[in-house]
C-alpha positions in Angstrom: -12.1 2.8 -10.6 -9.1 0.7 -10.6 -9.0 -2.6 -12.9 -7.5 -5.0 -11.8 -6.1 -9.1 -12.8 -9.4 -11.1 -13.4 -9.1 -12.7 -10.0 -8.6 -16.0 -9.5 -10.8 -18.7 -6.8 -8.1 -20.0 -4.3 -4.4 -19.1 -3.7 -2.6 -15.3 -3.2 -3.2 -12.8 -5.4 -0.1 -12.5 -8.2 2.6 -9.9 -7.1 1.3 -6.4 -7.7 -2.1 -7.6 -7.7 -4.1 -5.5 -5.0 -5.3 -7.7 -1.7 -8.6 -6.3 -1.9 -10.5 -4.7 -4.5 -14.1 -4.1 -4.5 -16.0 -2.9 -7.6 -19.2 -1.5 -7.9 -20.5 -2.7 -4.9 -24.2 -2.2 -4.4 -26.1 -3.1 -0.6 -30.0 -2.5 -0.5 -31.8 -3.6 2.6 -36.0 -3.9 1.9 -37.6 -3.0 -1.3 -39.9 -0.5 -3.0 -40.6 2.7 -0.6 -39.1 1.4 2.3 -35.9 0.0 0.8 -32.8 1.3 2.3 -30.0 1.9 -0.4 -26.6 0.7 2.2 -24.2 0.8 -0.1 -24.4 2.4 -4.0 -21.9 1.8 -6.3 -18.5 1.9 -4.7 -15.3 0.9 -5.9 -11.7 0.7 -4.3 -8.6 -1.6 -3.9 -5.9 -1.6 -1.2 -2.6 -3.0 -1.9 -1.0 -5.5 -0.3 0.6 -4.6 3.2 -1.7 -0.9 3.5 -3.8 0.1 6.2 -6.6 2.2 5.8 -8.8 3.8 8.1 -12.9 3.7 6.4 -14.6 7.0 7.7 -17.8 8.1 7.7 -20.9 8.7 10.2 -23.0 6.3 11.6 -25.1 4.6 9.0 -23.3 5.4 6.4 -22.6 2.2 5.5 -19.2 1.2 6.9 -20.0 -1.9 8.5 -22.2 -3.2 5.8 -18.9 -2.4 3.2 -16.8 -4.2 6.1 -19.1 -7.5 6.4 -19.4 -7.7 2.8 -15.4 -7.4 1.9 -14.9 -10.4 4.7 -17.9 -12.4 3.3 -20.4 -11.9 6.4 -22.9 -10.5 3.7 -23.0 -10.6 0.0 -23.8 -7.5 -2.9 -26.5 -6.9 -4.2 -24.5 -5.7 -7.4 -20.4 -5.5 -8.2 -18.2 -7.8 -6.3 -15.2 -8.1 -3.8 -11.7 -10.0 -4.4 -9.6 -10.6 -1.3 -6.3 -12.5 -2.4 -6.9 -13.9 -5.3 -10.9 -15.5 -4.1 -13.9 -13.5 -5.7 -15.6 -13.2 -2.2 -19.4 -12.3 -3.3 -19.6 -15.5 -5.3 -18.0 -17.9 -2.5 -20.6 -20.7 -1.3 -20.5 -21.5 2.4 -17.4 -24.1 2.2 -15.6 -21.3 0.9 -16.2 -18.4 2.9 -15.4 -21.1 5.5 -12.2 -21.1 4.5 -11.7 -16.9 3.9 -12.2 -16.5 7.6 -10.2 -19.7 8.6 -7.3 -18.7 6.3 -7.1 -15.3 5.3 -9.3 -13.0 7.1 -9.8 -11.8 10.8 -12.2 -9.8 12.8 -11.9 -7.1 15.6 -15.0 -5.8 16.8 -16.1 -2.9 19.4 -17.5 -6.2 21.4 -14.4 -7.9 22.5 -16.3 -11.6 22.1 -13.9 -13.3 24.1 -15.2 -16.5 25.7 -15.5 -15.6 29.5 -14.3 -18.6 31.5 -11.0 -18.8 29.2 -7.6 -17.0 29.7 -6.0 -14.8 27.9 -3.9 -17.4 26.6 -6.8 -20.0 26.0 -9.0 -17.2 24.0 -5.7 -16.5 21.8 -5.5 -19.9 20.7 -9.2 -20.7 20.2 -8.4 -20.3 16.4 -5.0 -22.5 16.2 -6.6 -25.1 18.3 -10.0 -25.1 15.6 -6.6 -25.7 12.8 -5.2 -28.4 15.1 -2.1 -27.0 15.5 0.3 -29.3 17.4 0.4 -28.1 21.2 4.1 -26.6 21.6 3.5 -24.7 18.5 0.2 -23.2 19.3 1.8 -22.4 22.8 4.7 -20.6 21.3 2.4 -18.5 18.6 0.2 -17.4 21.8 3.6 -16.5 23.7 4.2 -14.6 20.9 1.1 -13.1 20.2 0.3 -11.8 23.5 3.9 -10.2 23.9 3.2 -8.5 21.0 0.2 -6.9 22.6 2.1 -6.2 25.7 -0.1 -8.9 27.5 2.6 -11.9 28.1 2.5 -11.2 32.3 -1.5 -11.4 31.7 -2.0 -15.0 29.8 -3.5 -16.9 32.8 -6.3 -13.8 33.6 -9.9 -14.1 32.7 -11.6 -11.5 30.4 -13.7 -10.6 33.6 -10.3 -9.9 35.2 -8.8 -7.4 32.5 -10.0 -3.6 31.7 -11.2 -3.5 28.2 -8.4 -2.1 26.9 -7.1 -5.6 28.0 -10.1 -7.2 26.9 -9.7 -5.4 22.9 -5.8 -6.5 22.8 -6.4 -9.8 23.7 -8.8 -9.8 20.7 -6.3 -8.5 18.3 -3.6 -11.0 19.6 -6.7 -14.0 18.8 -7.6 -12.0 15.3 -3.4 -12.6 14.5 -3.1 -16.3 15.4 -3.6 -17.3 12.1 -1.7 -14.6 10.2 -4.3 -13.9 8.3 -3.6 -11.7 5.2 -6.3 -9.3 6.2 -7.7 -7.5 9.4 -11.1 -6.0 9.2 -11.5 -3.8 12.2 -15.1 -2.4 13.0 -14.9 0.7 15.3 -12.2 -1.1 17.3 -12.0 1.7 20.4 -16.1 2.3 20.0 -16.2 0.9 23.6 -12.7 2.5 25.3 -11.7 5.5 26.4 -9.5 8.0 24.8 -6.3 7.0 26.2 -7.0 3.9 25.9 -8.6 4.0 22.4 -5.4 5.7 21.9 -3.1 2.9 23.0 -5.3 0.6 20.8 -5.1 2.3 17.5 -0.9 2.4 17.8 -1.3 -1.5 18.6 -2.5 -1.9 15.4 -0.6 0.5 13.3 2.3 -1.9 14.9 1.0 -5.0 14.3 0.0 -4.3 10.8 3.7 -4.2 10.4 4.8 -6.7 12.3 3.3 -9.1 11.4 3.3 -8.0 7.5 -0.6 -7.6 6.9 -3.3 -5.4 5.5 -5.7 -3.6 7.1 -9.0 -2.2 7.3 -10.3 -0.2 10.3 -13.6 1.8 10.4 -13.1 4.5 12.9 -14.0 8.3 13.9 -10.7 8.2 15.8 -8.5 11.5 14.1 -5.1 9.6 15.3 -6.2 6.4 13.4 -6.4 8.2 10.5 -3.5 9.7 10.8 -1.7 6.7 11.8 -3.4 5.0 7.9 -1.6 4.7 5.2 -5.1 6.3 3.5 -8.2 7.0 4.7 -11.6 6.3 2.4 -14.7 8.7 3.6 -18.3 7.2 3.0 -21.3 8.8 3.0 -24.9 7.9 2.4 -23.3 4.8 1.1 -21.1 6.0 -1.3 -17.4 6.9 -1.5 -16.8 10.4 -1.3 -12.9 10.3 -0.7 -10.1 8.1 -0.9 
């Protein structure tokens, strides 16, 4: 395991410290003979600016691990530090701040609001932060251009292909300039060609936005585009 500097409970991690540190994390669901050990003694770090692919069969623990890193779940053992915050010990208010200011998610299901246009969907996080209208509109335009959808700003999700909807979801995830992007099988509902384009887009936006990302995937292209591959099996890290 990589040893890290003791984390603080707020503010960015100092230079040279991993953006993500997962230390001896375990997560069990149920008790006794019915217990399922989703994660067992998982440890690794991710450097700032790194794109990491998380690989493993369905049920291997990938989603549980991503949810714990992003503050959607808590470990039974160990701890997780993201950008200087010990995620595993944050209260609800701290978790809200983490998900608002530090971590953004992209899922298989796009999660777009059907009645809103692409531009309005991307702008939702910026409205929640009460960003001035002119600044919000400029950021939305920049992000839609970044994901190749500048000409589709006024279309609603139902008028777009699956690949276009996932691009909107990615743009929305980038709205608040997160330090960490967590993507759980982002091409799971897309055909091969569209999925390939989305994977290449993720690599490009990580570099363009200066982010760190961890992406769970079965896609060989994503593995080839990643800086590093972490492989998980039966809740244990077996490579990475």
